[in-house]
N, C-alpha and C positions, 0 to 999 in steps of 0.2 A: 123044335118049336119054331114057328114062322115069325117073320117080322111083326106081323099084326098080332100074333098071340103075345109077344113080348110087349107091344105097346098097350095092349088090354091089361097085361099084368100091371104095368105102370110103376112109376116112381112114387111109392106112397110111404108114409111114415114119418116119425119125428126122431130126430137125433140131436143130442146135446154134445157139442164139439168144443175144442179149443183152438183158437187161432194161434199158431206158433210165433215165434220171434221174428220170422221172415214174412209173416202175413199169409201163411198157408193153412189149409184145412185138410184133413184127410177124409175122403169121400167114403162112407160106410161100405163094407163089403157086400151088404145085402143088395146093393145096386149094381154089382160087378157084371152079371150076365147080361142084364138089361142094357147097361151102358156099352158093353162090348158090341152089341148088335146095333145100337141107334146112335152112337156118338159120332160115327164117321171119322174117328180119329181126333175129334176136336170138341171142345165145350165152348159156349159163349156166355160170358157173364156181363150183365148190364144193370142199370138202375131200373127199379120198379117205378113207373111213373106216378104212382098214387101213395106209396109208403117209403119210409126210410129203410128199405130193404133191397136185396139184390135178387135178380132172376137169373137162373142158370139153365141154359138150354143145351140139349144134345145137338151136335152139329147139323144133323139131318133136319131137325125141327126148325132150327134158326134160319136155315136156307129159305124155307117155306115162309116164315114170318117176315124175315127181312125183305124178301122179294115183294110181299104184300105191301109193306111200308114204303119201299122205295118207289112203287108204282103210283102212289097217292100224289095228288097235286100239293106242292108245297106252297101254293098260293093262298090256301086257307090257313090263317094264323094259328088255329087250334091244331091242325094236323101238322104244321111245321114245328110247333112247340114239341109235339109228341115225337116227331122224327129226331130233333135235336137231342131230347132227353133219352130216347130209347136206342136209336142207332148211333148217335153221336158219342155215347158213352160205352158202347159195346167193345168188349175185349175178347179177342180169339185166344184161346189157349190150346195148344197141342196137348192132347190128352191120351195117355196110354193106359189102358186097363190092366193093371198089375196087382201085386199083392198089397202095395202101399200106394193107393191112388191119391196123390196130393194135388191140390188145386191152389195156385197162387191168386190171391185177391188183391188186385192192384190198389195202391194207396188211395187214389181218387175215389174208388168205389167203397174202400173201407171207411173213408170219411162220409160218404153219402149214407151208409147204413149205420154210422155212429159206432164203429168198433175199432178198438186198439189191439196192437199185437198182445199176445198172451191173454186175450179176453175170451170169455165164454160166449159162444154163438149157438144158434139153433138152425138146423137144416131141416126143412119141411118138404116132403115129397108131395107134389101137387098133380101127379098123374104123368104128364108128359115133360114137366119141368121141375126144378127144385127152387125153393126160396131160401135165402140166407138172411137171418135177422140177428141183431144183437139179442142176447138173452134177456137183458132188461126190457127192451122194447117189446119183444114177443110176450113177456109175462104181462105187461101193461095191456096189450091187445087182447090177450086171453080173458082178461077180466073186464073188457069193454072200455078201457080208458083211452083218451086221445093221447097221441104221442107227438113230440115236436118233429115238424117236417112232413107230416102227412097231409095230403091234398085230397079230402074226401068229396069236395064239390066239383071234381072234374066231370064235365059233360062231354062224353065222346061223340064226335061227329059220326054220322051215319056210315060213312065210308070206312070207319075203323071198327065198327061193332062186330063184324064177322071175323076179325083177325084173332086167332086164339093165343093172345100173349098174356 
């Protein structure tokens, strides 16, 4: 299978997980082969700029996205705010594809997505990235309710619209 075949296969699906006492989740085995080929030995976890959830990127995709954000002018206050939120909260995690693929979620990011240790979370495959939500917030979104901390009124500057984040 080529790199692009794997990308097309994508990180899709829904998984209900538990955050352990150390703030870690176990990445489902169904993503193992794909992550082996696209993670480049790392994952990056950061804040979703719109929702109280987290975005998890394979290292190879993060490089593309972060380069695009870094090359934007920080003089535009909307772009600068996105850079602070998205890049400023990014955590690089060395990630080994193994039988038990654990991912430590830093405390500041757990606070952002409103999860505590030993809590239920959901991991949602969104093609090239994963989203991590508290189970409660995800259930509310599924039925169309607003949740504390979401920013639905964000208007993206034209320069940002083409970045696949």
